[in-house]
Backbone bond lengths (Angstrom), bond angles and torsions (degrees), N, CA, C in turn:
res aa  C-N    CA-C-N  psi(-1)  N-CA   C-N-CA  omega(-1)  CA-C   N-CA-C  phi
1 M - - - 1.405 - - 1.612 107.90 -
2 F 1.244 122.79 -30.99 1.350 125.25 178.80 1.437 114.85 -102.95
3 K 1.296 118.95 10.07 1.504 123.56 178.81 1.461 111.29 -60.81
4 R 1.338 120.66 139.70 1.400 124.23 169.90 1.565 114.32 -124.12
5 N 1.301 110.79 155.76 1.548 114.74 -177.22 1.541 109.64 -87.26
6 I 1.323 111.98 -173.58 1.395 120.05 177.60 1.479 117.84 -56.09
7 F 1.389 115.90 -25.17 1.376 122.29 -179.38 1.554 113.18 -94.04
8 N 1.302 112.30 11.11 1.464 120.38 -173.56 1.510 115.66 58.89
9 Q 1.397 110.67 31.57 1.535 114.42 174.42 1.564 109.47 -101.71
10 S 1.267 111.41 153.09 1.566 117.98 -178.57 1.544 107.68 -67.78
11 V 1.363 109.15 125.68 1.488 113.98 176.33 1.473 109.45 -70.37
12 L 1.375 118.43 -33.75 1.373 118.28 -179.04 1.496 115.02 -67.27
13 L 1.376 114.27 -33.19 1.506 120.96 175.66 1.475 109.73 -65.89
14 K 1.385 119.23 -39.44 1.426 122.02 -172.76 1.583 106.54 -71.85
15 K 1.353 114.52 -36.95 1.479 113.01 -176.14 1.578 108.85 -75.66
16 S 1.372 115.34 -30.81 1.434 117.65 176.48 1.570 111.47 -60.77
17 T 1.423 108.56 -43.88 1.500 113.31 -173.93 1.646 108.93 -67.96
18 I 1.267 113.40 -35.53 1.568 116.97 176.66 1.552 108.14 -64.33
19 R 1.326 116.67 -50.22 1.461 117.95 178.58 1.466 112.63 -59.00
20 F 1.259 119.47 -42.05 1.546 121.65 -175.20 1.606 108.44 -66.60
21 F 1.318 115.58 -57.10 1.429 116.23 -176.41 1.556 112.00 -70.77
22 G 1.395 115.69 -31.16 1.385 118.06 175.72 1.545 114.64 -62.24
23 S 1.280 119.20 -34.05 1.376 124.88 175.12 1.483 113.05 -67.38
24 I 1.353 117.22 -37.41 1.509 123.16 177.38 1.552 108.93 -62.59
25 V 1.359 117.67 -51.22 1.507 117.42 -172.69 1.531 111.95 -87.66
26 Y 1.314 119.98 -10.17 1.406 124.00 177.23 1.534 111.68 -52.30
27 F 1.225 114.45 -49.87 1.511 114.79 -175.72 1.530 108.96 -76.25
28 R 1.272 121.77 -32.55 1.440 123.31 173.20 1.547 113.12 -60.34
29 F 1.305 119.38 -43.77 1.413 122.31 176.93 1.527 113.98 -71.04
30 N 1.320 117.21 -33.38 1.374 118.71 -175.71 1.481 117.71 -92.94
31 Y 1.413 119.04 -20.91 1.437 121.81 -171.33 1.529 111.58 -119.40
32 R 1.364 113.67 -27.92 1.425 112.11 -179.35 1.504 111.78 -98.69
33 Y 1.307 115.81 -12.47 1.465 120.39 177.83 1.468 107.08 -132.67
34 K 1.378 116.53 173.66 1.497 125.92 173.18 1.410 109.98 -112.48
35 A 1.323 121.70 122.92 1.349 127.02 -179.98 1.476 112.78 -102.04
36 R 1.363 115.94 130.72 1.484 121.18 -179.59 1.575 102.78 -129.89
37 I 1.365 109.80 118.95 1.507 117.60 -178.35 1.502 108.61 -123.56
38 E 1.326 121.02 134.53 1.407 126.85 177.44 1.574 111.97 -126.11
39 G 1.352 113.90 132.95 1.510 114.28 172.74 1.477 112.91 92.26
40 A 1.388 126.23 0.41 1.384 129.35 -171.84 1.437 111.97 -66.52
41 E 1.362 121.06 -17.26 1.372 122.17 178.24 1.506 113.74 -63.95
42 L 1.320 114.48 -16.34 1.476 122.56 174.06 1.607 113.24 -60.40
43 F 1.309 114.18 -30.35 1.468 118.48 -179.23 1.526 113.74 -66.97
44 Q 1.403 113.17 -19.99 1.452 119.82 -178.31 1.609 106.67 -81.96
45 K 1.169 123.14 -15.71 1.481 127.87 -175.10 1.452 117.53 -107.24
46 L 1.392 117.75 -3.67 1.439 123.45 -179.29 1.583 113.16 -79.75
47 P 1.327 118.32 146.63 1.490 119.50 175.75 1.501 108.59 -63.77
48 D 1.386 114.64 169.18 1.386 119.48 178.24 1.439 119.73 -71.40
49 Q 1.328 115.74 -22.74 1.446 123.55 -173.68 1.527 113.66 -132.28
50 N 1.375 116.65 167.49 1.382 121.23 174.74 1.526 116.65 54.98
51 V 1.240 112.37 45.46 1.536 123.02 175.84 1.498 113.61 -116.31
52 L 1.306 118.50 117.36 1.440 123.14 -178.07 1.539 110.59 -108.50
53 I 1.401 115.19 108.34 1.405 119.64 174.12 1.556 114.20 -92.95
54 I 1.260 111.58 125.00 1.472 116.30 -175.24 1.487 111.26 -116.89
55 S 1.318 121.10 136.41 1.528 122.76 -174.59 1.580 108.34 -147.75
56 N 1.275 112.60 160.59 1.434 122.47 166.37 1.513 106.77 -73.25
57 H 1.332 114.71 167.44 1.609 118.27 -167.63 1.535 105.22 -138.35
58 Q 1.322 112.00 130.43 1.460 119.71 178.78 1.506 115.95 -121.39
59 T 1.295 117.61 -29.98 1.517 114.84 173.64 1.601 104.82 -144.49
60 Y 1.290 116.15 168.49 1.432 120.95 -172.72 1.580 112.69 -68.66
61 F 1.388 110.28 -44.81 1.497 114.72 -171.32 1.558 115.01 -114.68
62 A 1.325 117.36 -34.97 1.465 118.54 -171.18 1.543 111.55 -66.18
63 D 1.342 115.27 -33.99 1.439 122.14 171.41 1.527 118.24 -49.53
64 V 1.324 112.52 -57.44 1.370 119.71 -177.15 1.534 112.57 -71.53
65 S 1.250 118.47 -31.39 1.511 123.94 175.11 1.575 107.99 -64.30
66 F 1.273 117.03 -41.63 1.510 121.38 177.40 1.552 108.80 -65.73
67 F 1.268 116.92 -43.23 1.398 121.11 178.68 1.644 106.75 -53.91
68 F 1.260 117.55 -54.67 1.398 121.59 -178.30 1.436 114.44 -51.58
69 H 1.365 114.91 -47.16 1.501 123.72 177.65 1.504 107.35 -57.70
70 A 1.330 119.07 -54.31 1.434 121.42 -170.30 1.567 109.76 -68.36
71 I 1.355 120.94 -33.86 1.433 121.20 175.81 1.444 112.49 -69.79
72 Y 1.312 120.61 -49.24 1.413 125.81 -172.44 1.588 109.82 -65.62
73 A 1.323 115.39 -37.18 1.507 118.20 178.70 1.413 108.53 -71.36
74 A 1.346 125.17 -37.83 1.536 127.72 175.29 1.432 112.47 -61.84
75 I 1.360 117.97 -54.29 1.493 119.86 -176.67 1.582 108.98 -67.44
76 S 1.281 117.43 -16.94 1.547 118.15 175.36 1.519 110.67 -88.52
77 G 1.301 115.94 2.06 1.503 115.99 173.70 1.520 114.73 103.52
78 R 1.375 117.85 7.77 1.412 121.93 -178.81 1.556 112.55 -129.40
79 P 1.310 112.32 68.90 1.560 113.87 -176.95 1.489 116.01 -71.93
80 N 1.297 118.32 157.46 1.480 125.24 175.96 1.543 111.22 68.12
81 T 1.290 114.94 21.95 1.556 115.69 174.02 1.568 102.82 -149.51
82 I 1.285 111.39 152.37 1.504 115.96 170.07 1.503 111.47 -120.85
83 K 1.332 115.35 12.87 1.442 118.90 170.94 1.470 115.27 -67.67
84 Y 1.356 117.25 -26.72 1.467 118.32 172.32 1.475 107.61 -88.18
85 P 1.366 112.85 123.11 1.539 121.51 -176.78 1.573 112.11 -77.23
86 G 1.378 113.91 64.22 1.444 115.56 -179.86 1.580 113.31 -60.16
87 F 1.350 117.63 -24.87 1.432 121.45 178.73 1.541 115.27 -53.91
88 L 1.436 112.07 -30.52 1.447 117.81 -179.10 1.570 110.51 -62.35
89 R 1.343 117.01 -31.55 1.463 120.12 -174.28 1.600 106.57 -84.42
90 C 1.392 112.06 -34.42 1.499 113.99 179.57 1.505 117.70 53.65
91 K 1.407 114.88 43.74 1.485 118.63 -169.76 1.491 112.13 -64.54
92 K 1.318 118.39 -23.60 1.556 118.13 177.98 1.487 106.37 -127.25
93 H 1.467 109.26 121.61 1.468 117.25 -177.29 1.482 115.55 -98.89
94 N 1.377 117.00 -8.39 1.458 124.60 -171.73 1.487 108.20 -90.67
95 I 1.344 122.53 39.20 1.469 125.48 178.41 1.597 106.87 -103.34
96 Y 1.237 121.61 126.29 1.287 128.83 -179.94 1.529 116.41 -122.82
97 Y 1.384 119.99 163.26 1.423 116.86 172.75 1.520 105.84 -150.34
98 V 1.386 111.18 146.41 1.509 118.15 179.00 1.460 108.63 -80.59
99 A 1.373 115.96 137.19 1.504 119.42 178.63 1.498 107.31 -149.04
100 A 1.351 114.56 147.37 1.448 122.30 177.61 1.546 110.76 -62.91
101 E 1.216 118.75 132.15 1.499 124.99 -174.02 1.567 106.54 -65.68
102 E 1.322 118.76 -41.13 1.476 116.82 179.97 1.486 115.29 -65.23
103 T 1.413 115.99 -25.53 1.465 119.15 178.03 1.496 109.12 -78.84
104 M 1.373 119.12 -40.75 1.419 117.76 -177.82 1.647 114.85 -75.71
105 K 1.321 112.10 -4.08 1.473 114.39 -175.60 1.565 106.83 -117.24
106 A 1.330 114.78 11.07 1.479 120.34 -174.65 1.554 107.82 -91.91
107 G 1.369 120.72 62.67 1.364 127.20 174.85 1.518 111.62 117.56
108 F 1.351 114.90 175.51 1.441 123.75 -170.32 1.507 108.90 -71.08
109 L 1.366 116.60 -46.64 1.497 120.90 179.81 1.514 114.00 -55.55
110 P 1.330 116.88 -53.93 1.581 118.34 -176.44 1.540 103.09 -64.30
111 K 1.297 129.37 -33.99 1.376 124.29 178.99 1.531 112.46 -62.51
112 L 1.315 116.95 -38.61 1.429 119.53 173.74 1.496 111.35 -67.41
113 L 1.331 119.69 -45.97 1.462 121.79 176.29 1.484 116.78 -53.15
114 A 1.350 114.21 -31.42 1.479 124.23 -176.92 1.509 106.17 -62.03
115 L 1.277 123.00 -29.62 1.487 130.79 -176.27 1.586 109.11 -67.63
116 S 1.244 114.26 -11.25 1.594 117.43 -175.66 1.531 107.90 -87.93
117 G 1.402 122.73 -6.78 1.361 122.05 169.50 1.548 112.58 140.64
118 A 1.298 115.38 17.61 1.544 120.62 179.61 1.521 111.66 -58.54
119 V 1.294 122.67 131.39 1.397 126.89 163.61 1.553 105.54 -111.40
120 T 1.399 109.82 99.67 1.475 117.64 -177.01 1.535 118.67 -77.25
121 I 1.330 113.92 143.55 1.375 117.53 172.91 1.569 113.28 -136.86
122 N 1.262 119.06 150.49 1.394 118.38 171.99 1.518 107.95 -91.23
123 R 1.307 113.23 118.72 1.521 121.95 -175.04 1.578 104.81 -62.18
124 S 1.291 107.62 132.04 1.554 113.44 -177.77 1.583 110.15 -85.32
125 W 1.334 116.42 -5.52 1.496 122.32 -175.66 1.534 112.86 -114.88
126 R 1.390 117.26 -11.08 1.447 117.13 -175.43 1.565 110.88 -160.98
127 A 1.362 110.54 139.59 1.418 118.50 -174.56 1.576 109.96 -150.44
128 N 1.293 116.52 126.80 1.521 120.58 177.27 1.488 110.02 52.95
129 G 1.380 117.30 43.62 1.493 122.11 176.13 1.509 115.08 77.16
130 Q 1.395 113.60 3.72 1.485 112.99 -175.44 1.517 108.41 -119.28
131 N 1.403 116.07 146.79 1.422 116.65 172.93 1.518 116.59 -71.23
132 V 1.294 121.49 132.90 1.418 123.63 -172.89 1.584 107.88 -137.44
133 R 1.262 117.19 167.68 1.520 121.69 171.64 1.535 103.97 -135.62
134 R 1.399 112.72 118.50 1.501 115.52 177.94 1.598 103.35 -149.08
135 K 1.320 113.31 160.37 1.425 120.11 -177.04 1.575 112.74 -67.17
136 V 1.275 114.54 150.26 1.432 118.67 179.19 1.554 109.12 -79.93
137 D 1.274 114.69 134.70 1.446 120.15 -177.08 1.616 108.40 -79.71
138 R 1.223 116.60 116.52 1.464 122.66 -177.02 1.538 111.71 -63.31
139 S 1.272 119.44 -26.18 1.468 121.92 -178.60 1.533 108.04 -74.38
140 E 1.370 116.17 -27.01 1.486 122.41 177.15 1.452 109.98 -73.01
141 T 1.354 121.83 -43.31 1.382 123.66 179.87 1.526 110.09 -66.64
142 Q 1.319 117.76 -32.78 1.430 124.87 -179.86 1.567 109.52 -64.28
143 N 1.439 114.67 -37.78 1.400 118.31 177.06 1.427 114.75 -69.61
144 I 1.322 118.87 -31.33 1.445 128.18 173.60 1.589 106.81 -61.41
145 D 1.313 113.79 -52.30 1.355 118.76 -177.11 1.570 111.32 -58.70
146 K 1.331 116.64 -44.02 1.493 121.76 177.28 1.524 112.69 -60.18
147 A 1.337 114.36 -43.38 1.536 117.26 177.78 1.514 112.97 -61.47
148 L 1.317 116.41 -44.01 1.499 123.24 175.94 1.541 109.02 -58.12
149 Q 1.341 118.11 -55.93 1.379 125.11 -177.40 1.547 112.38 -55.85
150 D 1.408 116.20 -31.29 1.380 118.11 -173.11 1.593 113.60 -92.89
151 G 1.384 111.76 -21.87 1.491 114.00 -175.79 1.453 114.01 -162.98
152 W 1.469 108.73 -126.30 1.520 120.24 -178.41 1.550 102.74 -116.77
153 L 1.308 113.81 138.87 1.477 120.12 -178.72 1.597 106.73 -124.90
154 I 1.335 113.84 117.14 1.498 118.52 176.74 1.601 106.32 -90.39
155 T 1.294 118.83 124.76 1.383 121.31 169.16 1.460 113.51 -133.95
156 F 1.381 108.56 162.90 1.575 120.13 -176.96 1.487 105.25 -119.34
157 P 1.286 125.05 92.76 1.450 131.42 -168.36 1.524 110.08 -56.16
158 Q 1.339 121.78 -27.57 1.471 119.09 -178.12 1.542 110.62 -82.49
159 G 1.362 120.28 -16.57 1.400 122.00 175.22 1.516 112.31 60.60
160 T 1.264 117.56 25.49 1.455 127.54 176.65 1.501 112.96 -157.84
161 T 1.343 117.02 163.03 1.515 120.85 178.37 1.522 107.36 -94.48
162 T 1.316 122.61 -0.84 1.382 126.38 179.62 1.560 108.17 -71.10
163 P 1.412 118.20 124.66 1.436 121.12 -179.48 1.501 113.89 -65.13
164 Y 1.217 117.31 134.98 1.532 124.66 167.70 1.538 107.22 72.13
165 A 1.353 116.98 21.36 1.479 121.19 170.60 1.564 107.14 -68.54
166 P 1.330 119.46 149.93 1.517 123.72 -178.46 1.508 106.72 -66.82
167 G 1.321 112.11 146.45 1.559 118.25 179.54 1.584 106.49 -75.68
168 R 1.315 111.49 150.62 1.421 122.65 173.05 1.491 110.19 -80.82
169 I 1.353 117.13 127.81 1.484 122.77 -176.72 1.494 112.44 -59.46
170 G 1.371 117.89 -23.06 1.515 119.32 -178.40 1.445 116.10 -54.87
171 T 1.322 118.62 -34.77 1.467 127.50 176.77 1.491 109.43 -60.16
172 A 1.300 120.21 -47.63 1.460 124.77 178.93 1.475 110.01 -68.34
173 I 1.330 120.65 -35.21 1.465 120.99 -179.42 1.562 108.03 -69.28
174 I 1.280 118.89 -37.32 1.477 124.66 176.62 1.655 105.59 -58.78
175 A 1.261 111.40 -50.13 1.451 119.16 -173.18 1.552 109.72 -60.10
176 K 1.294 110.49 -47.65 1.487 115.91 -175.97 1.577 110.76 -69.01
177 K 1.231 118.74 -29.56 1.433 125.32 175.46 1.480 115.17 -68.15
178 H 1.430 114.41 -47.38 1.510 117.69 -172.75 1.492 112.25 -102.70
179 K 1.362 114.03 -14.74 1.490 115.91 -176.97 1.532 111.27 53.25
180 P 1.249 123.64 50.82 1.462 126.01 -179.20 1.556 110.11 -77.44
181 I 1.270 113.72 172.24 1.384 123.36 165.45 1.529 108.07 -74.67
182 V 1.284 118.38 118.15 1.498 120.15 -171.61 1.540 106.79 -108.39
183 V 1.352 116.53 112.79 1.428 124.71 178.14 1.529 115.08 -103.68
184 P 1.344 115.24 109.28 1.524 115.94 -179.91 1.549 113.10 -83.09
185 V 1.284 116.68 136.31 1.513 122.41 -179.48 1.534 107.40 -127.53
186 V 1.283 112.97 136.92 1.540 118.52 178.44 1.485 106.54 -115.94
187 I 1.358 118.08 129.35 1.453 123.42 179.74 1.552 111.25 -119.04
188 D 1.322 114.51 156.89 1.335 115.12 179.07 1.533 111.52 -158.01
189 G 1.353 121.04 156.52 1.551 120.18 179.44 1.396 116.21 94.16
190 F 1.372 120.29 -15.69 1.367 125.35 -175.90 1.634 112.90 -71.86
191 R 1.327 109.49 -39.24 1.466 117.36 177.98 1.591 110.47 -65.16
192 R 1.301 116.91 -36.75 1.491 118.37 176.25 1.457 113.38 -75.59
193 S 1.230 119.69 -26.03 1.478 124.42 -174.38 1.573 116.54 -89.71
194 F 1.326 113.43 -26.27 1.444 116.87 -173.68 1.557 110.40 -136.79
195 D 1.382 116.29 164.96 1.384 118.97 175.17 1.607 106.62 -71.80
196 K 1.334 110.45 -171.97 1.456 115.12 -174.28 1.599 112.94 -66.96
197 K 1.313 112.71 -31.50 1.471 114.83 177.55 1.386 113.83 -79.87
198 G 1.377 118.70 -18.75 1.511 121.01 177.52 1.510 107.71 85.45
199 L 1.288 120.04 20.88 1.503 122.63 -178.83 1.595 112.13 -105.87
200 R 1.316 115.41 -40.70 1.357 122.76 -176.47 1.553 112.32 -97.95
201 K 1.409 118.11 139.20 1.306 116.58 -177.13 1.536 115.40 -83.16
202 K 1.322 121.30 149.90 1.409 122.29 -179.32 1.609 108.67 -119.60
203 M 1.320 118.79 -68.40 1.366 121.30 178.82 1.519 118.14 -109.46
204 K 1.246 121.53 107.77 1.399 125.28 -176.00 1.577 111.44 -74.61
205 N 1.380 110.69 151.80 1.482 121.91 -177.94 1.613 113.35 63.84
206 S 1.284 113.20 14.55 1.534 108.70 174.72 1.488 107.89 -86.38
207 E 1.411 116.58 174.35 1.376 121.98 -166.34 1.525 107.60 -101.20
208 L 1.343 118.94 137.84 1.353 124.71 172.72 1.567 107.27 -109.42
209 R 1.343 110.04 118.35 1.516 113.49 -177.23 1.376 113.77 -115.05
210 M 1.368 116.99 148.01 1.492 129.73 -179.13 1.522 110.20 -144.36
211 R 1.303 110.54 120.53 1.498 118.96 177.31 1.529 113.23 -119.65
212 I 1.314 115.34 111.08 1.462 122.01 -179.34 1.528 105.46 -90.56
213 K 1.454 114.61 124.85 1.433 116.09 -177.86 1.559 103.76 -102.12
214 P 1.362 109.57 169.95 1.479 114.32 176.07 1.515 114.09 -68.17
215 P 1.364 123.11 153.31 1.307 125.03 -175.24 1.590 111.69 -57.94
216 L 1.285 120.45 142.81 1.426 131.08 -177.74 1.561 109.44 -68.38
217 E 1.226 115.34 135.96 1.510 122.96 167.38 1.527 108.20 -91.79
218 I 1.324 115.81 102.12 1.435 120.56 -173.71 1.451 110.27 -108.52
219 D 1.217 118.54 133.04 1.455 127.04 175.06 1.568 107.63 -92.71
220 Y 1.313 109.72 99.11 1.481 112.50 -168.49 1.640 114.09 -82.00
221 S 1.390 109.83 9.90 1.483 115.77 169.27 1.491 109.56 -82.92
222 K 1.378 117.81 -13.94 1.384 119.29 178.66 1.483 115.18 -76.64
223 T 1.434 115.15 165.62 1.447 117.97 -176.64 1.637 104.42 -70.22
224 V 1.423 106.19 165.96 1.488 112.96 177.98 1.525 108.19 -68.72
225 E 1.226 119.66 -34.97 1.566 122.41 171.01 1.433 114.05 -54.75
226 E 1.254 120.16 -42.71 1.491 124.79 175.72 1.518 110.96 -66.72
227 I 1.262 117.09 -44.52 1.470 122.84 -178.00 1.531 109.03 -63.94
228 M 1.422 113.68 -42.46 1.487 118.75 178.96 1.512 109.72 -62.18
229 A 1.286 115.05 -43.02 1.552 116.17 -175.78 1.571 104.65 -65.46
230 Q 1.296 121.07 -37.82 1.483 120.47 -179.88 1.535 107.53 -64.28
231 M 1.228 119.30 -41.87 1.468 122.39 -178.70 1.574 111.37 -60.86
232 M 1.412 110.64 -46.38 1.492 115.87 -178.76 1.571 112.11 -65.21
233 E 1.202 117.25 -34.71 1.444 125.65 177.28 1.557 109.04 -61.72
234 A 1.432 111.18 -45.07 1.460 121.39 -176.75 1.444 112.52 -60.67
235 I 1.446 116.25 -42.39 1.392 125.37 177.59 1.514 119.94 -86.26
236 E 1.384 111.52 5.85 1.395 123.87 176.06 1.613 113.90 59.25
237 Q 1.275 109.02 41.47 1.485 114.83 179.08 1.519 111.45 -122.03
238 S 1.371 116.57 17.94 1.482 121.40 -177.37 1.539 109.80 -80.54
239 P 1.324 113.68 167.13 1.527 115.69 175.99 1.474 113.71 -57.22
240 N 1.412 117.97 -28.87 1.415 116.72 177.03 1.431 113.81 -63.93
241 Y 1.314 120.54 -44.06 1.449 124.74 175.31 1.480 113.13 -66.18
242 N 1.303 119.21 -33.54 1.497 120.78 172.12 1.479 112.62 -61.30
243 T 1.380 116.26 -40.86 1.491 121.24 -178.42 1.523 104.36 -70.33
244 M 1.212 123.79 -40.35 1.477 122.96 -177.96 1.529 111.03 -65.66
245 A 1.347 115.24 -40.73 1.494 121.77 177.79 1.573 109.17 -61.72
246 Q 1.263 116.92 -39.21 1.449 117.72 -177.85 1.532 111.25 -68.16
247 I 1.339 112.43 -40.99 1.465 119.62 176.63 1.478 112.56 -56.34
248 K 1.397 109.83 -44.91 1.558 118.48 -177.73 1.478 106.63 -63.28
249 K 1.275 120.33 -43.94 1.486 120.28 177.84 1.486 114.89 -57.51
250 Q 1.302 119.10 -36.62 1.466 125.36 -175.91 1.550 113.08 -80.60
251 E 1.371 112.98 -14.71 1.571 113.68 -179.45 1.510 108.01 -70.49
252 P 1.342 111.74 146.38 1.522 112.85 -179.67 1.494 110.78 -75.90
253 K 1.319 113.23 144.83 1.479 117.92 -178.27 1.556 111.19 -90.65
């Protein structure tokens, strides 16, 4: 009951937050939309620590919520479905995700959601919708290091919901430093189904897709730029995929 995690946060409070918000979105994901998950059995085979999960990003909150449902269902023995409410058991509490501090402090609801495992950062390239340039806060990178050393860390290398945006080199720097197991995940359908924040519904009965790929084989002797390029290719957000998407749009229907 009084156990605390590596950030001195109450584990009971974190689990309660996950169960509360998980119960709210459970019915939305299962009955208002169609969920299709592939490869989630991999979550059952990963070590308890030093796992970096990378993914493309489509909404602020719906993506992460779906991740929690897929992971908890899988480690509870029901992979590739979110109909089993594994989040109610919360068997693994050392799951974290990287989020922009301005997003998680923008109102009472995001502040509550942050208790589910957010590792917040001040983006060095963007603030309040404007492009900026500022120094990286070392304490924030240390928190990311702690989260990765303690458990699993979900991150979105692009740092934005804009499709095919370039990846931020910081993710590759983290990987090169800690040499974690890097699991690429590709999601789709969230942009069509929700608003940008991932709170309001747009298109009912659309499909929410998640594909978990095998861990990357990374040569850590390569430069961070080369590692970043490999990651972006794996989450299908590289320039090659952007070109293919543009060609597909131009094809006659």
